[in-house]
Steps between C-alpha positions, in 0.01 A plus 500: 500500500561644841862446594608372160741792468702366794583186301533663164824433315642816344765480231778750569749496213857540611740752354663429166816294505808702576758505230764455768639146470196380307238559772370242749295198399188409700653178634800698624265734687330199661833355611614832640179553699498142631862533602426823689209337682703190588487149362410275790323245282795486265731451797298206629511329163874565479563317827645800684708627208289814461765757598667729248403686187346316206307245708170600339644491148643154573163374622315634192748363247366326193501121522792347314431315177726279288424737213652799682856590402739375766737727691747390766580754771763437765473740794734565789463720807843644593577671830732798452796506739629852583809577296467181296626498142268213405261716294780668303657159444170352377434792264854476369447134427168532318650780288795278406641453151347255257133510606348692206399348167823638356710362786564844648476641851153518655338839564273562797178689432214628708136611472578809294860467383692268275825559690437483872755652739581191708731698728216737592265202543751338737532821702121533527484142625754541781239580765258227392431211733465255212466463126340257257672323213310336217592297194215510246515245219211464256489172310440697180740785583666477158169596339441801724753712319628772732496362855514853645142569388380181665689573824369855527145383436536236772639748751218748428250221570682428824479866599123480465482175697734623775353852507835679489756625255795262476868587477675234295768426240515207260743336257400271212710189438520316168799279586297182563248294305220689677526881494417639843503818706662576835306753708620660823219671694560727797323399820355847545148622416434851367381610848845428643393186687641150450349328198344177627361277223252225581653152470209385280569784258867406475410132458207534260377852431809633325528192279131526414543863399797412277310211343203728426724750321677242284172328415340830403794588278555160334160334536405176672718193458361270233432131560792421273741720698391337826536150356847571357619648828384196697638257242846649546477427872456125452871427450659787688743414780373761741197555722204586275133593533417139403702379801319745725166363376610141563608582855176686566287208378708231674402344830799397710720520187267268305332621180180336377529539122139387444370801694729779383326836489501711186391449140611197297792684338634614837464150645703359210777751576500400866532131406783582260675695776469201733668280238787749470535524878516119514797511262669743743429269796259751656177302448412133475180315404332308782225342289302584189343811653739627766845659502720575800695828492843524657480690831789723389366558150458877528839551668675281241334672204580846634862394550515364145356827372771694681765265362372552149516878551861466620602292199350761265684771695830314459446449127415868456803616700750275318382616155563167333839421658515130589530438875398242756234663718519494881160603633469682831860433584487726805291258703743208452826694493789269580776736387515859377377587151707753306400635163360772280158654566299435184150550640320634803147571610235433760352158567217681679462855371264595782735395779828605330645148523785502250706253302818493293593291200874435527707368210746313719873446459416131542341502153140484629219755529360545851166639614547645849230640729629809682449578869199720586535875438805457277515799266532384139657835411809382691554218248603647162434299185828351382664541840673214678331366813579240764204323662604333823346364820389785721719576797362503851237771553647826633187542713549152649862585581392819678223322692733221611766753602257705711325203664575447869428160654299407194282817503504782247346828617406782267575751778863381513528525123347848494741618768793361301414688180345819640729793436709294262259484207250745358216242492531277813129414515496382138806280564340330799168456318676328211641248750156451654358418156772237460415357842131483410584298189718265705228473766249380240754237400534384860864610533460776762238569766348833602500512880332842526497827310858583410647180645585193293646162590760401241681165466875464528515376138300796362744569217488145365123468533442846351710410197313170459175697510623731223605207284165327549312813394701547180671806639822309543699656216654836436600633161813716506602693190863425413513738207263775385683507166413247226765248396588668169558838669730348761764409242632857462368642827733722707372354830540175693255266327350158559719374213809610695391287794455207263853554369631487856305178570597348166137464386468169680123527541431581133345224290611426144153574362235771517578815693801330659661470156413863420662611826817299421530676164447839665772418756752455220401831346519673840849358555610640164361843593676500839824396328478818298455692827815344646306307764542151351802312371510179298767250589474209265144372530444671835331832570668685789294776664650807662499501880206687649319491164150555640613780733681675215205480262249608767717796595531610137124487441412680824755771430352560153141502629596721795664751268188511281271548803732768638460697178123445507434591865783738589576286807841356583539126445653324803610145411488243781717225360473162673480655850343825608199681640240722341179671609234712341164486328433203273428678171499227237639165399715423197518165322858458379701214357666466843161474673234729639613800704324755720586870480525662845494880488612699808438839339863569409609173351382149424617142518401184313429207732400142410118489497291260707121438478450610862569866411262533204189587709708783656568695182536867594593422864826554690720200567857398561702217347818327613695304240745235616671270249220559254216426748266782598320563829213752504381726780174694463387831644708797609655313792697181509277197497462134436702379205323303229 
């Protein structure tokens, strides 16, 4: 047939599958080759979102079906700041106590190990530009058995889709109604380049992969399972898939019930949901066939869902003790809240937004949202905390102090701190970030690069901004020692301060009553120590009680550390100076103290949050009447 050979199709069998990692499926080969050649058509369909690895896998994903097992994946892209402790803090949190089935501490694992070295992972991540954080929650996670097998299978699928080995650690959590897994993925591909993942893959492809795995392992959802799941949504006080369907089918917030899409059973569920929403004041009938949805329906339902989560959190933290609940007290704080820490966690585990449950001395239980980046490790369970309105921003104070004729200049600030601090550029950049936030709020104006116009009332307006954005509180630990341990403690305790104040703020019920009883027991203990006398019905405290107790505890701790380290302990008293390398912090009954080591001796200085990022660095401290001023670097610098 002449030139038939030119068009002849010859079958060329490929090599047998490699035993390494299970070989490569045909569809994976197609995706890899298409990705190498480019994916212009995919990019056009994605509306310009074609950049990054996994874009082809996202475009070829299997269409979703109501019979597929559902998996929720929350993803966050996190920029890594040089020297930041955010990753270590996040890993420490997800490995916290109480997250396993047995209520024990979580254990990080990786692709090939059941006990991942998180310290080594953190060190490997230091040079990364970014990282990814995921929370993977399968609806049927309880039936999957060991979540580690599921997570490793998912990550292997992602390696195929993204065409690179992945460096990750994960921790399984069983402390909620829905078991879930936290995954931290380095933003580095195996070729050393930044790992850039296509937005469509993060939004859809990864969830599709997870759904495929769960469906393959457990089988398709039955009609009965789907119906029962939707039926539960009818009366839930949160935003549901039924609500999403109603909003999608509504025109200008009006739903035509005679033309609802879906089968008859699904339409009945939608009508039932409308009836329930009407009872909540979020929908109202217009006529026989039309309902009007409240314009704020989604926002209201999401807020109610959050409130329900908070109430369950309060119940769980109080363990059956009767209290009046104060929800989200931090946003409406009229006066300080003092009490025992009975619960803590993250309201948003991807963004590290924390909360405390405080059993207050006023006899009520308070749910308090913490400021951003607050480290939950600084708030020990059982410790005593005071939540109070946040003071004026230190950055705002510096900006206002450096401004000349209403203008703040970064060059002036840099000149002021250069030579006085080891990281002048980082200090100035932190102030610029604050200015950017205030600029978006319309409080300051950027005149040109490095020059900002600031108002005369910057401090007041900056504080109002913080309050409006729920950052207007600070939680200060008053005692790292639980109430029961304070009774016979050798140090100056929170109970001692209550004895001095007469316990005026303590209620007659709840934790206030427990604190009153502990005060009496503490007084009896101090009487045995010769520091309290009873004169009739009065309790008379020795003069300088707190100073005496603090001195005793520091002397005992200093002696123990001297024996441990071989260094000479140099007590500071109420006034003094110390310098050296910040080696560690100690949580004592008298408070938290920093150990400064100058190579020959050491001193114990009251700790402040500002020094924690500088662990291992040289600094100097000046103590005057119990108040400490810090100077960083090897030369004298700005006190903080």
